[in-house]
C-alpha positions as CSV (number, residue, x, y, z in Angstrom):
1,M,129.0,38.7,183.5
2,K,132.1,36.5,183.3
3,N,132.8,34.5,179.9
4,A,133.0,30.7,179.9
5,Y,135.9,30.5,177.1
6,L,138.1,33.0,178.8
7,T,140.7,30.5,179.9
8,S,140.2,28.5,177.0
9,H,143.3,29.2,175.4
10,F,145.8,28.9,178.4
11,P,146.4,25.1,177.8
12,L,147.7,25.6,174.4
13,F,149.9,28.6,176.1
14,S,150.9,26.2,178.9
15,I,151.7,23.3,176.5
16,I,154.1,25.7,174.0
17,L,155.9,27.2,177.4
18,F,156.8,23.8,178.7
19,S,157.5,22.4,175.2
20,L,159.9,25.6,174.8
21,S,161.9,24.9,178.1
22,L,162.5,21.6,177.5
23,S,163.5,21.9,174.1
24,M,165.8,25.0,174.8
25,Y,167.6,22.6,177.8
26,S,168.1,19.7,175.6
27,E,169.0,21.9,172.5
28,K,171.9,23.2,174.7
29,Q,173.1,19.6,175.6
30,I,172.5,18.4,172.0
31,S,174.7,21.2,170.6
32,F,177.1,20.4,173.4
33,Y,177.4,16.5,172.8
34,L,177.7,17.2,169.0
35,K,180.5,19.4,169.8
36,E,182.2,16.8,172.0
37,I,181.9,13.9,169.3
38,G,183.1,16.7,166.4
39,L,180.0,16.5,164.3
40,Y,179.1,20.0,164.8
41,E,182.6,21.7,163.1
42,G,181.3,19.5,160.1
43,M,177.6,20.4,160.3
44,I,178.9,24.1,160.5
45,E,179.9,23.6,156.6
46,F,176.1,23.1,155.1
47,F,174.5,25.8,157.8
48,S,175.5,28.6,160.2
49,E,175.7,28.3,163.6
50,N,172.5,29.8,164.3
51,G,170.9,27.8,161.3
52,I,172.2,24.5,163.6
53,R,170.7,25.5,167.0
54,L,166.9,27.2,165.6
55,S,166.3,23.7,163.5
56,I,167.3,21.6,166.3
57,L,165.3,23.8,168.7
58,F,162.1,23.6,166.4
59,L,162.2,20.2,166.3
60,L,162.4,19.4,170.0
61,W,159.6,21.9,170.7
62,L,157.6,19.9,168.3
63,F,158.8,16.8,169.4
64,F,157.8,18.3,173.0
65,F,154.6,20.4,171.9
66,M,152.9,16.5,170.2
67,L,154.0,14.8,173.8
68,F,152.1,17.0,175.9
69,A,149.2,17.9,173.5
70,A,148.8,14.1,173.7
71,L,149.3,13.9,177.7
72,K,146.4,16.4,177.8
73,L,144.0,14.8,175.4
74,I,144.9,11.6,177.5
75,A,144.5,13.4,180.5
76,N,141.1,15.2,179.7
77,T,139.6,12.2,178.6
78,I,140.4,10.1,181.8
79,N,139.0,13.0,183.7
80,E,135.7,13.2,181.5
81,V,135.7,9.3,182.1
82,S,136.4,9.4,185.5
83,L,133.1,12.0,186.1
84,L,131.2,9.9,183.7
85,F,131.8,6.8,186.1
86,F,131.7,8.8,189.8
87,S,130.0,11.9,189.5
88,K,126.1,13.1,189.5
89,D,126.4,15.6,187.4
90,E,124.9,14.8,184.2
91,E,124.5,18.6,182.9
92,G,128.4,19.0,182.7
93,G,128.7,21.2,185.4
94,D,132.0,19.6,186.7
95,L,133.6,20.1,183.5
96,N,133.0,24.1,183.8
97,K,134.0,23.9,187.2
98,V,137.3,22.5,186.5
99,R,138.2,25.0,183.5
100,G,140.0,27.7,185.9
101,G,142.3,25.1,186.7
102,S,144.1,25.7,183.4
103,W,146.1,29.4,185.5
104,I,148.0,26.4,187.4
105,F,149.4,25.3,184.2
106,L,149.9,28.7,182.6
107,I,151.8,29.8,185.6
108,A,153.8,26.9,185.6
109,G,154.6,27.2,182.0
110,V,155.7,30.8,182.6
111,V,158.4,29.6,185.9
112,S,159.3,26.6,183.7
113,I,160.6,29.3,181.4
114,V,162.7,31.2,184.0
115,T,164.0,27.8,185.0
116,V,165.1,26.4,181.4
117,L,168.5,25.7,182.5
118,Q,168.0,23.4,185.8
119,L,166.0,20.2,184.0
120,Y,165.2,19.2,187.7
121,I,163.9,22.5,188.6
122,T,161.3,22.7,185.4
123,L,160.2,18.9,185.9
124,A,159.9,19.4,189.4
125,V,157.8,22.7,188.2
126,L,155.6,20.4,185.6
127,L,155.1,18.0,188.8
128,A,154.0,20.0,191.1
129,A,151.5,21.7,188.7
130,C,149.8,18.2,187.7
131,I,149.8,17.6,191.7
132,V,148.0,20.8,192.7
133,Y,145.4,20.7,189.3
134,F,144.8,17.1,190.6
135,I,143.7,18.5,194.1
136,Y,142.0,21.5,192.6
137,F,140.1,19.2,190.1
138,I,139.1,16.8,192.8
139,Y,138.2,19.9,195.3
140,K,136.1,21.2,192.3
141,V,134.1,18.1,191.6
142,S,133.8,16.9,195.6
143,Y,130.7,18.8,195.7
144,S,128.6,16.2,193.2
145,L,130.3,13.2,195.0
146,S,129.5,10.8,197.5
147,A,132.5,10.0,199.8
148,P,132.8,6.6,198.2
149,A,132.5,8.0,194.8
150,L,135.4,10.6,195.3
151,I,137.8,7.6,197.1
152,G,136.7,5.9,193.6
153,M,137.6,8.6,191.8
154,I,141.2,9.1,193.3
155,F,141.8,5.6,193.1
156,F,140.8,5.8,189.5
157,H,143.4,8.5,188.4
158,M,146.1,7.1,191.1
159,F,145.5,3.6,189.1
160,F,145.5,4.7,185.4
161,W,148.3,7.3,185.8
162,F,150.7,4.6,187.1
163,S,149.6,1.7,185.3
164,F,150.2,3.7,182.0
165,I,153.8,5.3,183.4
166,L,154.6,1.6,184.5
167,A,154.0,0.6,180.8
168,V,155.6,3.0,179.5
169,A,159.0,2.5,181.5
170,Y,158.6,-1.4,180.8
171,T,158.2,-0.9,176.8
172,F,161.0,1.5,177.4
173,L,163.4,-1.0,179.1
174,K,162.5,-3.9,176.7
175,L,163.6,-1.7,173.5
176,Y,166.4,-0.8,175.7
177,N,167.7,-4.3,176.5
178,S,167.1,-5.6,173.0
179,M,169.3,-3.0,171.4
180,I,172.0,-3.4,173.8
181,A,171.7,-7.3,173.5
182,S,172.1,-6.9,169.8
183,L,175.2,-5.1,169.5
184,P,178.0,-7.1,168.5
185,L,180.7,-7.3,171.9
């Protein structure tokens, strides 16, 4: 008999792996930047070089871990709300069907560690994992959906993520423009 909770830890491992790969890349870039502007040599007087690198790596890993954990929470909520709105399943069987999709992110997380020095490849792996998981999710729950409900669910997800990304980008641009406008030139 198969245990329903066998893959319950895969999302945590996936978040750890993606966070580690992005933090390793970012640490290399930040260390290079600090050396270029001359701050790294001053920091070495207070910390060892490995201590500085590990501290930066840990803080970046923590940042990316929190970011991916928040995105996973949002994604799970959107998945369950879309099932509430569009699915005929009242027992929660659809949620159990999609748990196997955590393999997708785990495999992508391992691939992201392999491609740690190539940011665009790592981001492409993350995006591909999201798309493959979405297709997997739609395929697994499509049996309990009518055709209009399936179309509604797809548009619900697309509308939410498009709006979310647009709102984050707009907020970032507003903040950036206000910072640039406040600089004394």
